[in-house]
N, C-alpha and C positions, 0 to 999 in steps of 0.2 A: 553542577556545571550546567550552563545554559547555552542554547544555540544562538545564532545570530539574531533570530527573531525574539530572543529573550525567554523562550519557552525551555523547560528542562529537556536535556538531551536524553535519549532512550537508547539502550543497547538493542538496536533493531534485530540483529542476528539472534540474540538470546530470546527476545520477545517472540519473534516469529516461530522459532523452534519450539518454545514452550506452548505457544498457542496452537501449533499444529498437532501437538500431542493430544489435545482434547478433541481433535477432529474438526476444527473450524475451517470452513472454506477459505481459500486464500484471499478472495476479495474482502471477506469480513475481517481477516487479519490486517489487511492493508488499510481498511477504513478505520479500524480501531487505532492503528499506529498513526494514521493521519491526524486523528482527533487528539491523541496523546501528545503529539508534537505541536499542536496548535495550528496546524495547516488547515486552510479552508478549501472547499471544493473549487472555488475560483482560482486559488493558488495552483492547485494540481492541473486544472483546465488550462491555465496560461502556459505552464511548462509543457503540457502535452499538445498544445496548439489546437484545442477543441473548446467547445462552449461549456460553461458550467452546467447547463442543462444536460449535456451528454454525460458528464460525470454523475450527475444526479440519477439519470436513468440506469447507469451501470450499477451504482451503489444501491439503488432500490430494488434491483433485480428485474426491472422492466425491460432492460436491454441486456442481452447475453454478453458477458465479458469474454472476448476471445483471448487466446494466449498472447497475441500481440498487444491487445489492450491492457491486459494485466501486467505485461512486461513494461509497457510505457508508463503505466501508473506507478509501478515499483520504481522505475527510473526517476520519475518526478519526485518521489520521496527520497531520492538519493540511494536507492537500493539497486541490486542487480539480481535478476531472477536466474537461478542456476539449478539445473537438474542433475542429480547424482544417482548412481546406482543405489538401490535400497539396501544393499549389503553394507554400505558405508555409514548408514544411519544408526 
C-alpha cells in the first residue's frame, strides 16, 4: 500500500515501538521514520511552520529538541506523542 505521496506506508506505531526497544533516542526514530516515508526536511518544516534550517539543526543535534519540538515534529509526520505509565509497556 502507498501513501498519497506514492511512498510505501509504514506502520508507525509498530516501527517506533520496535525502534524504542533498542534504545534509540526519539528524535532518531522520527528521523528514520521521516526518511522511510519519503518525507523531506522541508516537508516537515512547512507543516511545523519553521525553516528547513531549523529542522536540520534539530536533526543534526546542533539544537536541542524540546518536548514541544519533538511533539510538533511527530505531529508533522501524522503521529501523536503519548506518554504512558511504564507498567503498561
